[in-house]
C-alpha positions, 0 to 999 in steps of 0.5 A: 701342949695338949695332944688331942685324940682323933675322936675329940678333934674331928669326926671319925674318918674326916680324912675321907671327907672334903675339908670344911674350908668355911671353918676358917672364918670361925672365930677360933681360926680367923681371929688369931690369923688377923692378930698375927697379920697385924703383928707382921704389919707392925714389925714391918713398920718398925723395920722400915723406921729403925733399920736400913737407914743408910739405904733408899728406894727399891733397895731399902724396900727389899732389905726391909721386906727380906728382914721380915721374911727372915724373921718369919722363916727363922720362927717357923723353921725353928718351930718345925725343928723343935717339933721334929726332935720333940715329936719324931715318932709323930712325924713318921708314924701319926702323920694323918691323925695327930693334932694339937691346938697350940701347934695350929698357931704356927700355921695361923701365924704363917698365913698372917705373914703370907697375907702381909707379904702379899700386900707388901709386894703388891704395894711396892713391886710388879715383876716376874719374881713377885708373880712367882712368890704370889703363886707360892704364897697362895698354894702354901695358904691352901695347903695350910687351910686344908690341914687347919680346917680338916684337923688332919695332917698336922705332922705332914704340914710340919714337914712342909715347914721344915723347908723354912730352915732353908728359906732362912738361909736364903733370906740371910744370903740375900740380905748379905748380898744387897746390903754389901756385907757379903762383899766386905767379908768375902771369905765368910760369905763364900763359906755361907754360900756353901752352907746355904747349898747344903741346907737347901739340899737337906731341908728341901730336896730330902724333905720333899723326897720323904713327903713324896714317898709317904704320899705315894705309900699312903694314898689309900688312907685318905680321900683322893682330894688329899692325895692330889693336894699332897702329890700334885702340890709336892710336884709343884713345889719340887719344880719350884725348888729345882728352878730356885736351886739352879738360880742359886747355883748360877748366881753364886758362881757354882756353875761358872762365871759365864752363867753367873753373869748371865743370871738375871737379878731381881734388883735389875729386872724388877719394874716397880709398881710406882717408882715415883712413890718409892722415890718419894719415900727416900 
């Protein structure tokens, strides 16, 4: 990996100018994003063809979709953890100016995944859950584009990716629930649910606490646009995570049986875009 000095990668003081979003359409960024998008599409096709053959309809779609979600979270979360231990000082002390071209591919890969997942959901599902996820995907892509086009805040973006460690646990939890494996291994599954809660607190709430503390303390080191993206974007993600945490606690029985049974399920609440189309794919 080649570290790049600030003067090499972008004009001095670029954090005081708006990000040049048009740079995303240049070959250096757009081409690998397309390749990663096609990779995720190919992986999704392989999953649909070779995995979850005993399931059909919407359940099979959910299992296939969640498998790709898990692979993305596992990859990006692992990359963020490796970066955390390999570049700890950078994360805490060079949050604005440090940049590495090879590290940018982690975020380009994520953008390719979010585009794939958006198209996958639009093709198979219409629900309030899908609308929430589309909002999440759009906001995340914007945040990644800010750092990719400005070539600033790459370490800060790795803080964002640390939350994918929790996402990997959440996707694994859903896979175990929908496939029925959790019901067949109740003791293991209960322990996994506790692990999921702990990981959620550490890699979402603790990470976001540091992010909010950092943006509040360093607002004068960047233009107001970047401060707003960090602060208000952080507030939005904190709100999303708070609601998600409540849902997880309620649906997994941590808040009592009454709240667990009253909690709406995505599988029950979802109305598919084309039920007949899913039935044809059985």
